[in-house]
N, C-alpha and C positions, 0 to 999 in steps of 0.2 A: 153378802156372805162376809162374816167376820172372821178374821184370821188373827190369832194372838201374836203380839209383837215378837215373842221368842221364835214362833214358827216362821215369821217373815224373815228374821235373821237367818234361820236355817235354810230357807229358800234362797236367800242371797248367797249363802255359802255353798249352795248346791247339794246340801244334805237332804233336803225335802223337795220332792218333785210332784207329789200327789196329795190330794185331800179327798175325803169321803164325806158325803152328806146324805141324809135321808130326808127327802122333800116330796111333796105331792106333785110338784113339777119343778123343772130346773129354775134356779134363781140367778144363775149366771149363764153366759153364753160364750162360746169360743171367740177370741178376739177382744173381749172386754177386759177391763183392768180394774184393779182395786188399789186405791191410793190410801196411804197412811203415813204417819210421820217417819216410819222406818223405810219407806220406799214404795215402789209400784210393783204389784204382782200381776202378771199377765195370765189370763185363762187361755190355755192352749187347746184343751178339748174337754168335753163333758159327755160322758156316756153312761147309760143305764147298765148296771151289772147286778148279778145275783149274789156274788160272794166277794170276800176280800182275801186275796192270797197272802201268804207269808211275805213274798217279795214285795207286794203292794203295800203291806203294812210297814215294812222297813222303809220304803220310798216315801211313806207318809210320816216317818219319824217315830214309829212305834216298834217295840221289840217283838211283839207278836200280834197276830190278827185278832185274837180274842179281846185283848185290851182295847184295840181300836174299835171293834164292833160294839163293845159295851158303851164306849163314849159316844159313838155315832147314834146308837139306839137311844141313849139317855137324852140327847139333844135333838131328836127327830122332830121334823115338822111335816111328816108325811110318811108313806110306806115305801116309796121307791128309793133304792140305793143308787147313788150317783158317784162315779169315779171322775175326779176333776184333775186334769194334768195342769201343773203350774210352772211358771218360771219367773225369775226376777227380772223386772223391766228397768231397773235403775233407781236412782234417788228420786224422791218426790220432787217434781218440778216446782211445786208451790213453795218449797223452801227457798230457792233462789229468787223466786218472784217476790216473796215477802220482804226480802232484804233489799230489793231494788227501789230505793227511795228517791232516786234522781229521775223524776217523771218528766218526760217531754210533753209538749202540748198535745200531740196525737194520743198519748197514753191517757192524759187527763180527760180529753174529749171522749175517748173510748169508755173509760170508767164511768163518766157521767151518763153517757148513753145507756150503758148496761144497768146502772143503778136506777135510772129513771124508768127504764123498761120494767124492772122488777117492781118498782113502786106502783106503776100504772096497772100491773096485773093483780095487785092486792087491793083490799078494801080501803086501805089508807097507806100513805107513804111510810116506810119503815126503815129503809136502808141506812140513811144517815143517822137516824135516831138510834139504831142498834150499834152503829160504829161509835157514836158518842157514849152510849151506855157502857160498852165494853172498854172504851178508853178510860172512862171514869171509874170503872170497877174491875180492874184486872184481878185474875185469880179468884173470882167469886163464882160459886157453884151455879150451874145453869138453871137450877130450880129457882133460885132467888132472882136471877136476871130475867127469866121468863115471867115471873110474877111482876117484876118492875115494868116489863114491857106489856103486860096485860094479855098474855097469850100462854097457851099450855106449853109445857116443856118440849114435847116432841116437835111441835111446829116451830118453836123458837130455835131448837138445835138444827133443824132442816134449813131454816133461813140463814143461820150463822154459817153453816157449811157452804152455802152459796157465796157468802162474803169471803170465806176462807179460800174457795176455789179461784177467786180473783186476786188472792194474795194480800187481802186487806186485814185479815185477822189470823190468829193462830191458836190452836187448842193447846191447853196445858194439862197437867195431871188433874188439876182442879180448875175449872173455868177456862177463860180465854184471855187474850190480850190483843191490843191493836198492834199490827206489825209496823215496821218502819215505812213500808209502802202505804199502809193505811193512814198513818200519821201524816205523811207527806201529802197524800190525797186530801185529807181533811183540811190541812193548812191552805192548800190551793183552792179547794172547793168553796171555802168560806170567804175568800176574798171577793169583794164586789167587782162586777164586770167580768 
């Protein structure tokens, strides 16, 4: 479920507490979270509804229900209307993680283990190669990076998101860059022994 940055800001300020989507089946579940550079949004509840009330539209950040219904219908991925209660869960924890460049031995071992596991699950090792690619080409559009990696863009972006979840990379308006943590890890990982 994508939530525009301005809406996340409104959720953080308490001005928006609901979202509506039309799906074939729910794409989020209560208790799950959505992380983005603006912060974490918690999914409180998901329920099937038949209509959108004026009060619900206001809670979703719209002046009236008709405008909200038109937008929901325009972006529909199914026929069932879902009312999703949201709340702000705080700042994105990956932000602090990305900045933590002072890695102790246990963190290095943990990162190596996780990256090795990702590599073993793939047809060929990719994690360090992608880290080096991003480090060498910051702010390059993902289409070009995916081509350089020899993989389609959606698969590339999914893999980079896994690195981002470990605090090793960060997304920019265009492309990515290696984080302080990612640079520190590569420096230690490349040392012999």
